Backbone as CSV, one residue per row, in Angstrom:
resi,resn,N_x,N_y,N_z,CA_x,CA_y,CA_z,C_x,C_y,C_z
1,MET,-40.797,-9.522,-21.935,-40.020,-8.421,-22.281,-40.332,-7.201,-21.175
2,LYS,-38.725,-6.698,-21.040,-38.963,-5.673,-19.909,-39.408,-4.439,-20.323
3,SER,-40.294,-3.773,-19.235,-41.199,-2.708,-19.384,-40.041,-1.349,-19.579
4,PRO,-40.329,-0.459,-20.873,-39.422,0.901,-20.774,-39.604,1.544,-19.545
5,VAL,-40.429,1.536,-18.762,-40.556,2.462,-17.514,-39.630,1.646,-16.513
6,ILE,-39.973,0.636,-16.111,-38.771,-0.014,-15.426,-37.571,0.127,-15.813
7,GLY,-36.934,-0.047,-16.935,-35.648,0.132,-17.240,-35.476,1.518,-17.201
8,ALA,-36.245,2.669,-17.392,-35.718,3.936,-17.523,-35.561,4.242,-15.739
9,MET,-36.242,3.647,-15.008,-36.665,3.559,-13.608,-34.991,2.865,-12.998
10,ALA,-34.727,1.949,-13.304,-33.472,1.349,-12.910,-32.562,2.276,-13.370
11,PHE,-32.273,2.563,-14.536,-31.196,3.377,-14.903,-30.894,4.753,-14.149
12,LEU,-32.130,5.574,-14.009,-32.193,6.526,-12.913,-31.587,6.095,-11.380
13,ILE,-32.195,5.071,-10.952,-31.598,4.583,-9.421,-30.129,4.438,-9.488
14,ALA,-29.638,3.550,-10.743,-28.217,3.596,-10.771,-27.883,4.667,-10.921
15,ILE,-28.115,5.589,-11.602,-27.459,7.053,-11.578,-27.327,7.841,-10.166
16,LEU,-28.269,7.438,-9.315,-28.420,8.182,-8.299,-27.683,7.382,-7.175
17,LEU,-27.698,6.215,-6.841,-26.640,5.363,-6.473,-25.152,5.764,-6.578
18,GLY,-24.886,6.185,-8.149,-23.407,6.309,-8.190,-22.976,7.835,-7.812
19,PHE,-24.253,8.663,-7.766,-23.876,9.858,-7.505,-23.731,9.833,-5.478
20,ALA,-24.453,8.764,-4.956,-24.522,9.068,-3.439,-23.268,8.193,-2.807
21,THR,-22.657,7.558,-3.927,-21.492,6.860,-3.239,-20.075,8.265,-3.449
22,ILE,-20.056,8.863,-4.035,-19.299,10.073,-4.151,-19.427,11.216,-3.123
23,ALA,-18.869,11.366,-2.264,-18.971,12.016,-0.940,-17.793,13.049,-0.871
24,PRO,-17.811,14.177,-0.249,-16.596,14.701,-0.419,-15.519,14.592,0.266
25,ALA,-14.451,14.475,0.161,-13.497,13.818,1.087,-12.202,14.388,0.892
26,GLY,-11.304,14.765,2.059,-9.989,15.622,1.842,-8.707,14.305,2.742
27,THR,-8.035,14.937,3.124,-6.771,14.092,3.424,-6.032,15.239,4.548
28,ILE,-5.541,14.632,5.378,-4.620,14.875,6.732,-3.607,14.580,6.770
29,ILE,-2.381,15.752,6.537,-1.128,15.142,6.395,-0.225,15.936,7.600
30,GLY,1.071,15.435,7.945,1.719,16.141,9.236,2.966,15.483,9.695
31,ASN,3.505,15.666,10.711,4.522,15.211,10.971,4.271,15.252,12.644
32,VAL,5.193,14.262,13.032,4.999,14.382,14.754,6.725,14.393,15.182
33,THR,7.070,15.278,15.543,8.854,15.473,15.970,8.989,15.944,17.446
34,PHE,10.183,15.543,17.717,10.901,15.889,19.260,11.308,17.101,19.429
35,ARG,10.898,18.109,19.692,11.945,19.137,20.279,12.786,19.416,21.436
36,GLY,13.954,19.842,21.083,14.900,19.534,22.393,16.090,18.440,22.079
37,ASP,16.376,18.355,22.995,17.134,16.716,22.962,16.523,15.708,23.646
38,ALA,16.305,14.385,22.627,15.443,13.519,23.500,16.457,12.651,24.236
39,PRO,15.724,11.897,25.115,16.680,11.361,26.452,17.542,9.907,25.555
40,ALA,18.177,9.600,26.139,19.090,8.395,25.568,18.509,7.038,25.619
41,PRO,18.493,6.492,24.898,17.413,5.081,25.134,18.373,4.432,26.044
42,LYS,17.470,3.419,26.336,17.807,2.364,27.673,18.494,1.336,27.227
43,ALA,19.179,0.744,27.428,19.412,-0.775,27.059,18.669,-1.614,27.801
44,LEU,18.805,-2.902,26.871,17.910,-3.942,27.749,18.471,-4.794,28.413
45,LYS,17.538,-5.063,29.829,18.457,-5.961,30.674,17.730,-7.679,30.343
46,VAL,18.763,-8.235,29.321,18.588,-9.392,28.652,19.427,-10.202,29.774
47,LYS,19.056,-11.042,30.715,19.624,-12.148,31.472,19.231,-13.391,31.250
48,THR,18.454,-13.611,30.812,17.627,-14.675,30.725,17.344,-15.417,29.462
49,ASP,17.627,-16.978,29.481,17.679,-17.788,28.093,18.712,-17.268,27.181
50,GLN,19.509,-18.373,26.980,20.476,-18.454,25.925,20.348,-17.750,24.679
51,PHE,18.943,-18.206,24.130,18.678,-17.544,22.691,18.290,-16.239,22.688
52,CYS,17.938,-15.466,23.639,17.774,-14.290,24.032,18.904,-13.627,24.445
53,ILE,19.675,-14.344,24.912,20.945,-13.163,25.232,21.797,-13.176,23.880
54,SER,21.621,-14.177,23.142,22.758,-14.146,22.015,22.055,-13.412,21.236
55,HIS,20.823,-12.995,20.670,19.983,-12.259,19.817,19.757,-10.843,20.537
56,ALA,19.270,-10.704,21.559,18.698,-9.428,22.395,19.719,-8.554,23.079
57,LYS,20.680,-9.243,23.809,21.532,-8.583,24.735,22.244,-7.048,23.801
58,GLY,22.273,-6.101,24.216,22.744,-4.683,23.809,21.961,-4.117,23.093
59,GLU,20.635,-4.697,23.087,19.359,-3.944,21.882,19.010,-2.727,23.110
60,LEU,18.458,-1.557,22.422,17.803,-0.584,23.348,16.446,-0.720,22.936
61,SER,15.957,-0.246,24.323,14.291,0.119,24.371,13.666,0.724,23.282
62,ASP,12.192,0.277,23.141,11.526,0.770,22.046,10.806,1.889,22.665
63,GLU,10.654,2.247,23.746,9.914,2.962,24.680,9.736,4.343,24.104
64,LEU,10.731,4.805,23.522,10.639,6.186,23.112,11.921,6.547,21.594
65,VAL,11.891,6.231,20.545,12.371,5.882,19.611,12.443,7.312,18.537
66,VAL,13.493,8.129,18.678,13.595,9.523,17.904,14.722,9.210,16.542
67,SER,14.527,9.532,15.665,15.088,9.565,14.186,16.166,10.516,14.432
68,LYS,17.224,10.917,13.501,18.344,11.658,13.542,17.725,13.052,13.100
69,ALA,16.651,12.787,12.477,15.715,14.180,12.214,15.010,14.672,13.229
70,GLY,15.086,13.945,14.166,13.950,14.308,15.035,12.408,13.688,15.293
71,ALA,12.154,12.790,14.451,10.765,12.472,14.160,10.635,11.271,15.743
72,ILE,9.538,11.084,15.902,8.918,10.073,17.242,8.799,9.001,16.517
73,GLN,9.046,7.834,16.329,8.204,6.478,16.044,7.057,6.188,17.040
74,ASN,5.981,5.131,16.694,5.200,4.380,17.325,4.258,5.475,18.062
75,VAL,3.953,6.650,17.131,2.673,7.274,17.803,1.835,7.292,16.684
76,VAL,0.414,6.824,17.813,-0.641,6.436,16.680,-1.526,8.068,16.637
77,ILE,-1.713,8.388,15.414,-2.835,9.422,14.988,-4.190,8.912,14.586
78,SER,-5.334,9.416,15.058,-6.539,8.800,15.167,-7.511,9.980,15.344
79,LEU,-8.533,9.928,14.738,-9.861,10.810,14.546,-10.827,10.276,15.542
80,LEU,-11.408,11.129,16.688,-12.488,10.741,17.393,-13.695,10.442,16.749
81,LYS,-14.514,10.224,17.709,-16.057,10.105,17.445,-16.358,10.447,15.706
82,VAL,-15.950,9.472,14.794,-16.456,9.105,13.761,-17.396,8.036,14.004
83,LYS,-18.691,8.481,13.262,-20.168,7.460,12.929,-20.283,6.894,12.118
84,SER,-20.174,5.551,11.806,-20.341,5.273,10.642,-20.321,3.330,10.750
85,ASN,-20.195,2.814,9.699,-20.310,1.539,9.536,-19.062,1.197,8.887
86,PHE,-17.886,0.865,9.321,-16.622,0.114,8.347,-16.307,-1.413,8.268
87,GLY,-16.048,-1.520,6.935,-15.773,-2.937,7.029,-14.123,-3.014,7.491
88,LEU,-13.991,-4.552,7.635,-12.760,-4.757,8.436,-11.385,-5.224,7.391
89,PRO,-10.179,-4.947,7.549,-9.387,-4.869,6.617,-9.470,-6.462,6.030
90,LYS,-9.180,-7.125,4.660,-9.109,-8.165,4.225,-7.771,-9.014,4.525
91,GLU,-6.901,-8.388,4.943,-5.423,-8.778,5.445,-5.347,-9.201,6.887
92,THR,-5.135,-9.783,7.304,-5.208,-10.264,8.871,-3.473,-9.741,9.086
93,PRO,-3.656,-8.692,10.279,-2.286,-7.973,10.734,-1.673,-9.158,11.670
94,VAL,-0.222,-9.114,11.690,0.415,-9.746,12.531,1.347,-8.819,13.489
95,VAL,1.292,-9.762,14.854,2.437,-9.092,15.581,2.949,-10.593,15.661
96,ASP,4.543,-10.505,15.699,5.426,-11.471,15.843,6.296,-11.435,16.774
97,GLN,7.421,-12.328,17.088,7.832,-12.323,18.293,9.535,-12.875,17.566
98,VAL,10.436,-11.762,17.303,11.520,-12.199,16.560,12.605,-11.935,17.602
99,ASN,13.704,-12.312,17.464,14.851,-12.412,18.600,14.631,-11.884,19.929
100,CYS,13.334,-12.396,20.481,13.048,-12.046,21.582,12.615,-10.180,21.723
101,ALA,11.592,-10.010,20.843,11.172,-8.994,20.706,9.772,-8.996,20.008
102,TYR,8.846,-7.972,20.102,7.744,-8.168,19.682,7.951,-7.108,18.646
103,THR,7.185,-7.799,17.391,7.002,-6.695,15.998,5.968,-7.161,15.309
104,PRO,5.451,-5.534,15.163,5.794,-4.180,15.314,5.380,-3.988,16.856
105,HIS,6.180,-2.839,17.190,5.959,-2.694,18.513,4.847,-2.075,18.762
106,VAL,4.487,-1.579,17.716,2.989,-0.574,18.071,2.378,-1.050,16.923
107,LEU,0.911,-1.207,17.147,0.046,-1.874,15.788,-1.425,-1.201,16.325
108,ALA,-2.025,-0.561,14.707,-3.216,-0.069,14.987,-4.094,-0.712,14.410
109,VAL,-5.414,-1.208,14.752,-6.231,-1.932,14.347,-7.619,-1.230,14.419
110,LEU,-8.639,-1.975,13.619,-9.939,-1.390,13.598,-10.896,-2.538,14.943
111,THR,-11.363,-1.983,15.607,-12.542,-2.648,16.575,-12.880,-3.996,15.369
112,GLY,-12.792,-5.045,15.914,-13.465,-6.376,15.683,-12.378,-7.158,14.557
113,THR,-11.526,-6.733,14.494,-10.453,-7.111,13.823,-9.408,-8.519,14.513
114,THR,-9.161,-9.223,13.739,-8.411,-10.246,14.239,-7.060,-10.342,14.095
115,VAL,-6.093,-10.061,15.028,-4.486,-10.046,14.708,-4.240,-11.580,14.943
116,ASN,-3.384,-11.838,14.155,-2.309,-12.996,14.082,-1.209,-12.934,15.135
117,ILE,-0.877,-13.364,16.170,-0.009,-13.041,17.240,1.154,-14.834,16.969
118,ARG,2.368,-14.540,16.728,2.807,-15.815,16.108,4.302,-15.440,16.984
119,THR,5.101,-16.414,16.569,6.671,-16.522,17.376,7.826,-16.946,16.070
120,SER,8.416,-16.496,15.781,9.367,-16.770,14.691,10.847,-17.441,15.691
121,ASP,10.624,-17.554,17.070,11.773,-17.239,17.844,11.552,-19.032,18.330
122,PRO,12.931,-19.991,18.065,12.812,-21.340,18.726,13.000,-21.606,20.409
123,THR,12.014,-20.754,20.960,12.343,-20.829,22.526,11.135,-20.351,22.960
124,LEU,10.515,-20.620,24.445,9.389,-19.829,24.875,9.058,-18.739,25.270
125,HIS,8.002,-18.660,24.472,7.649,-17.097,24.886,6.156,-17.071,25.598
126,ASN,5.705,-16.090,26.308,4.330,-16.179,26.968,3.739,-14.910,26.553
127,VAL,2.858,-14.855,25.872,1.939,-13.654,25.228,1.310,-13.302,26.558
128,HIS,1.541,-12.409,26.922,0.095,-11.567,28.087,-0.290,-10.595,27.908
129,ALA,-1.080,-10.349,27.324,-2.411,-9.142,27.041,-2.786,-8.436,28.535
130,HIS,-2.761,-7.124,28.440,-3.385,-6.654,29.801,-4.274,-5.873,28.950
131,ALA,-5.365,-5.915,29.392,-6.683,-5.449,28.812,-7.971,-5.406,29.763
132,LYS,-8.882,-4.671,29.234,-10.144,-4.315,30.444,-11.042,-4.860,29.634
133,LYS,-11.527,-4.148,28.286,-12.634,-4.352,27.451,-12.289,-5.566,26.438
134,ASN,-11.031,-5.794,25.928,-10.515,-6.962,25.547,-10.071,-8.283,25.996
135,ASP,-9.844,-9.174,25.511,-9.418,-10.577,26.448,-8.224,-10.228,26.758
136,ALA,-7.792,-10.717,28.116,-6.772,-10.683,28.689,-5.976,-11.863,28.966
137,ILE,-5.497,-12.262,27.541,-5.014,-13.889,27.044,-3.940,-13.609,27.796
138,ASN,-3.296,-15.049,28.222,-2.147,-15.297,28.986,-1.697,-17.067,28.087
139,TRP,-0.940,-16.836,27.002,-0.696,-17.566,25.995,0.663,-18.163,26.049
140,ALA,1.019,-19.652,26.691,2.213,-19.940,26.540,2.820,-20.301,24.651
141,MET,3.573,-19.892,24.207,3.986,-20.050,22.707,5.552,-20.682,22.740
142,PRO,5.496,-21.819,23.024,6.847,-22.645,22.984,7.373,-23.235,21.818
143,ILE,6.891,-23.131,20.584,7.042,-23.660,19.288,7.303,-22.741,18.328
144,LYS,8.296,-22.798,17.854,8.934,-21.933,16.333,7.401,-21.774,15.657
145,ASP,7.200,-20.871,14.984,6.073,-20.571,14.075,4.811,-21.025,14.415
146,MET,4.733,-20.937,15.604,3.329,-21.081,16.505,2.641,-19.911,16.201
147,ALA,1.373,-19.868,16.020,0.438,-18.753,15.634,-0.898,-18.830,16.221
148,LEU,-1.442,-17.572,16.952,-2.862,-17.799,17.263,-3.516,-16.368,17.225
149,PRO,-4.944,-16.999,16.887,-5.847,-15.736,16.348,-5.957,-14.776,18.050
150,TYR,-6.099,-13.453,17.741,-6.500,-12.580,18.990,-7.755,-11.707,18.021
151,LYS,-8.977,-11.895,18.729,-9.801,-11.075,17.999,-10.147,-9.709,19.464
152,THR,-9.976,-8.688,18.375,-9.997,-7.438,18.927,-11.996,-7.229,19.175
153,LYS,-12.268,-6.807,20.351,-13.671,-6.599,20.537,-13.998,-5.002,20.950
154,ALA,-13.103,-3.849,21.169,-13.314,-2.641,21.986,-12.014,-2.141,21.884
155,SER,-12.771,-0.465,21.977,-11.319,0.277,21.873,-10.699,0.755,22.993
156,GLU,-9.360,0.191,22.878,-8.675,0.261,24.129,-7.025,0.165,23.718
157,VAL,-6.190,0.641,24.792,-4.876,-0.116,24.382,-4.584,-1.108,24.880
158,VAL,-4.145,-2.182,23.777,-3.515,-3.543,24.860,-1.954,-3.916,24.939
159,ARG,-1.600,-3.906,25.978,-0.438,-4.043,26.059,0.088,-5.331,26.358
160,LEU,1.055,-5.647,25.550,1.618,-7.257,25.311,3.178,-7.186,26.087
161,THR,2.845,-7.998,26.758,4.155,-8.464,27.899,4.820,-10.136,27.429
162,CYS,5.843,-10.176,27.865,6.053,-11.651,28.067,6.245,-12.099,29.414
163,ASP,5.685,-13.372,30.207,6.287,-13.457,31.399,7.398,-14.001,31.703
164,VAL,8.096,-14.597,30.905,9.342,-15.056,30.374,10.280,-14.145,30.292
165,HIS,10.296,-13.342,29.533,11.128,-12.190,29.205,10.474,-10.906,29.731
166,ASN,11.113,-10.289,30.487,10.098,-9.001,31.174,10.485,-8.173,30.639
167,TRP,11.592,-8.015,29.494,11.871,-6.549,28.484,11.100,-6.555,27.482
168,MET,10.225,-7.493,27.166,9.262,-7.454,25.895,8.013,-6.991,26.145
169,SER,7.952,-6.222,25.229,6.409,-5.375,25.326,6.114,-4.551,23.809
170,ALA,5.010,-4.722,23.770,4.242,-4.312,22.604,2.799,-3.707,23.015
171,TYR,2.211,-3.195,21.822,0.935,-2.444,22.047,-0.212,-2.737,21.107
172,ILE,-1.381,-2.620,21.243,-2.376,-3.315,19.833,-2.953,-2.172,20.331
173,VAL,-3.175,-0.711,19.596,-4.296,-0.080,20.196,-5.255,-0.202,18.822
174,VAL,-6.419,-0.681,19.570,-7.648,-0.952,18.925,-8.470,0.751,19.109
175,LEU,-9.059,0.706,17.651,-9.655,2.055,17.678,-11.041,1.527,16.822
176,ASP,-12.135,2.931,16.763,-13.313,2.618,16.669,-13.866,2.947,15.329
177,ASN,-12.994,3.555,14.754,-12.991,3.897,13.030,-11.627,3.579,12.507
178,PRO,-11.432,3.733,11.126,-10.556,3.234,10.088,-9.259,4.550,10.125
179,TYR,-10.161,5.467,10.468,-9.086,7.052,9.862,-7.856,6.819,10.738
180,PHE,-6.834,6.375,10.744,-5.509,6.503,11.807,-4.207,6.170,11.094
181,ALA,-3.234,6.360,11.811,-2.121,6.171,10.937,-0.949,5.644,12.197
182,VAL,0.270,5.232,12.185,1.224,5.082,13.114,2.439,5.764,12.328
183,ILE,3.293,6.231,13.226,4.434,7.290,12.792,5.667,6.035,12.281
184,GLY,6.015,5.888,11.538,7.231,5.046,11.180,6.890,3.478,11.433
185,ALA,5.608,2.911,11.209,5.420,1.590,11.226,5.618,0.611,10.267
186,GLU,5.653,1.162,8.716,6.231,0.552,7.582,6.693,1.169,6.934
187,ASP,7.563,0.159,6.177,8.660,0.996,5.021,7.707,0.822,3.777
188,LYS,8.078,1.498,2.498,7.182,1.199,1.401,7.040,-0.376,0.715
189,ALA,7.694,-1.196,1.161,7.219,-2.075,1.152,6.612,-3.120,1.970
190,GLY,6.186,-2.285,2.936,5.107,-2.524,3.691,5.748,-3.739,4.968
191,LYS,6.966,-3.374,5.023,7.529,-4.195,6.075,7.814,-3.113,7.623
192,ALA,7.763,-3.884,8.645,7.801,-3.466,10.005,9.293,-2.424,10.085
193,ILE,9.476,-1.331,10.304,10.938,-0.857,10.830,11.009,-0.778,12.186
194,SER,12.259,-1.468,12.271,12.924,-1.394,13.169,13.393,-0.362,13.973
195,ALA,13.519,-0.490,15.225,13.643,1.026,16.398,14.924,1.282,15.567
196,SER,15.857,0.394,15.708,17.568,0.790,15.598,17.409,1.354,13.794
197,ALA,16.708,0.962,13.021,16.594,1.418,11.624,15.856,3.028,11.755
198,PHE,14.856,2.986,12.490,14.172,4.203,12.430,15.286,5.340,13.315
199,ARG,15.824,4.773,14.201,17.238,5.972,15.159,18.122,6.132,13.992
200,ALA,18.327,5.672,13.190,19.597,5.614,12.268,18.829,6.557,10.878
201,SER,17.734,6.549,10.989,17.050,7.288,9.399,16.956,8.658,9.522
202,GLN,16.769,9.257,8.529,16.576,10.621,8.450,14.728,11.041,8.266
203,SER,14.094,10.104,8.912,12.724,10.122,8.726,12.206,11.599,9.631
204,LYS,11.225,11.848,9.157,10.304,13.223,9.448,9.428,13.315,10.135
205,GLY,8.740,11.951,10.408,7.738,11.465,11.008,6.230,11.738,10.582
206,SER,6.440,11.705,8.977,5.200,12.042,8.396,4.026,11.414,8.433
207,TYR,2.773,11.591,8.093,1.662,10.586,8.094,1.149,10.961,7.169
208,GLN,-0.224,10.524,6.743,-1.379,10.757,5.952,-2.216,10.202,5.950
209,ILE,-3.412,10.735,6.247,-4.745,9.973,6.384,-6.012,10.255,5.183
210,GLU,-6.374,9.406,4.774,-6.969,9.485,3.279,-8.425,9.491,3.551
211,LYS,-9.256,10.098,2.282,-10.452,9.917,2.138,-11.728,10.266,3.682
212,ILE,-11.087,11.403,4.554,-12.093,11.714,5.208,-12.844,12.411,4.665
213,PRO,-14.181,12.184,4.966,-15.344,12.879,4.677,-15.000,14.314,5.311
214,ALA,-15.632,15.447,4.301,-15.221,16.565,4.998,-16.079,17.271,6.357
215,GLY,-15.159,17.920,7.062,-16.080,18.471,8.193,-14.710,18.580,9.180
216,LYS,-15.075,19.237,10.294,-14.626,19.397,11.434,-14.375,18.431,12.421
217,TYR,-13.107,17.569,12.857,-12.764,16.809,13.758,-11.644,16.850,14.893
218,ARG,-12.134,16.117,15.834,-11.014,16.015,16.825,-9.908,15.009,16.719
219,VAL,-8.518,15.352,16.427,-7.556,14.254,16.280,-6.553,14.213,17.495
220,ARG,-6.444,12.938,17.625,-5.610,12.362,18.891,-4.081,11.788,18.376
221,ALA,-3.325,12.158,19.194,-1.830,11.296,18.786,-1.689,10.998,20.350
222,TRP,-1.439,9.069,20.371,-1.069,8.765,21.732,0.397,8.044,21.245
223,HIS,1.029,8.224,22.326,2.527,7.330,22.669,2.503,6.681,23.751
224,GLU,3.433,5.780,24.007,3.320,4.782,25.046,3.837,5.730,26.240
225,THR,4.967,6.447,25.976,5.200,7.026,27.183,5.153,8.466,27.238
226,LEU,5.017,9.228,26.262,4.360,10.874,25.921,2.990,11.018,26.714
227,GLY,2.401,10.056,26.237,1.165,10.000,26.923,-0.062,10.482,25.409
228,THR,-1.141,11.456,25.948,-2.106,12.113,24.275,-1.527,13.142,24.273
229,ALA,-1.887,13.791,22.957,-2.023,15.167,22.786,-3.586,15.096,21.700
230,ARG,-3.990,16.097,21.883,-5.254,16.346,20.865,-5.423,17.998,20.112
231,LYS,-5.817,17.794,18.756,-6.238,19.150,18.357,-7.172,19.150,17.363
232,GLN,-7.697,20.144,17.066,-9.029,20.165,16.149,-8.380,20.508,14.730
233,VAL,-9.192,20.185,13.915,-8.965,20.204,12.254,-10.256,20.296,11.265
234,GLU,-10.055,20.988,10.344,-11.072,21.006,9.413,-10.743,20.744,8.144
235,VAL,-11.528,19.080,7.843,-11.006,18.474,6.443,-11.652,19.504,5.525
236,PRO,-11.039,19.612,4.173,-11.628,20.024,2.928,-12.250,19.179,2.619
237,GLU,-13.168,19.349,1.299,-14.044,18.647,0.389,-13.170,17.732,-0.404
238,THR,-12.245,18.648,-0.945,-11.102,18.174,-1.726,-9.640,18.467,-1.146
239,GLY,-8.381,17.954,-1.493,-7.044,18.234,-0.776,-6.748,18.049,0.478
240,GLU,-5.762,18.549,0.915,-5.000,18.141,2.085,-5.097,19.436,2.949
241,VAL,-4.908,19.122,4.170,-4.915,19.941,5.383,-3.771,19.540,6.349
242,LYS,-2.650,20.295,7.015,-1.668,19.740,7.471,-1.730,19.823,8.865
243,LEU,-1.528,19.062,9.745,-1.694,18.989,11.440,-0.639,17.883,11.696
244,SER,0.077,18.893,12.632,1.614,18.648,13.178,1.422,18.329,14.797
245,PHE,2.545,17.386,15.327,2.559,17.328,16.986,3.752,17.275,17.012
246,THR,4.016,18.144,18.286,5.587,17.968,18.895,5.334,17.048,20.201
247,ASN,6.571,16.778,20.905,6.524,16.434,22.205,5.753,17.080,23.406
248,GLU,6.162,18.597,22.987,5.122,19.625,23.665,3.954,19.441,24.048
249,ASP,3.418,18.903,22.886,1.744,18.775,22.969,0.887,17.559,23.712
250,PHE,1.756,16.559,24.281,1.409,15.372,24.885,1.317,15.889,26.067
251,VAL,0.381,15.025,26.847,0.242,15.142,28.339,0.346,13.577,28.851
252,LYS,0.693,13.456,29.869,0.889,11.973,30.240,-0.184,11.493,31.585
253,LYS,-1.044,10.594,30.859,-2.167,10.105,31.242,-2.566,8.730,31.287
254,GLY,-1.333,8.133,31.660,-1.036,6.819,31.483,-1.228,6.100,30.071
255,ARG,-1.776,5.151,29.724,-1.705,4.387,28.680,-2.976,4.530,27.698
256,LYS,-3.991,4.579,28.681,-5.517,4.595,28.107,-5.807,5.555,27.020
257,LEU,-6.691,5.372,26.251,-7.212,6.258,25.134,-8.269,6.781,25.587
258,SER,-8.520,8.447,25.648,-9.307,9.037,26.071,-10.128,9.270,24.933
259,LYS,-11.667,9.796,25.432,-12.463,9.804,24.466,-12.497,11.406,23.822
260,ARG,-11.955,11.931,24.957,-12.190,13.550,24.614,-11.172,13.934,23.042
């Protein structure tokens, strides 16, 4: 028979643990937009591989994608120097090769996440990862629906290219905490938004980062060609705080992730 004292203590501990898990948390919302006239996107120079010529010729570069409403796609918003233990996502993110283009063009993941790199194309691709802290893989992928796991190890921007098709590029932005968002990454159904669809849209470049412990934070915005922007924000115990960026906030310093 269980002691009444032990039972009462267990009940008290359960209550205390319940309170301990409820921490004040707020949300950062905002937009990332382009002020002025955005440069016209460049057409891809597709000259090799008949499959690619048939499916990718005439497509536009993903380097700087701006919607009709002035939103900038593929900007990664993230919090800096958040110390804690974070669990990895249950779902495995995917970078696919479709019609001789990587999709999504920019993927943000938590350090330690395994990314499934696959190809939906019936032609030879060569996935080349340009990385210093993570594995600099160089994988030939000649078979349609072929997939290989790429495990991330440290925070940095990993650039993917294809040695066979030099116009192909994508980025895996590896971050050390889960408080991040990518502008224009997915639609409401969770499907990657193409550059052409984003350009034609009225997207305002909105983002939302939820369940952030209350406090002051440095927030970083990263874009492959614009560079990096940083701002400070104080997250409330409940509710939202707005923090937006424009192209004028960014400073070009290569593709590296600064810790500042």
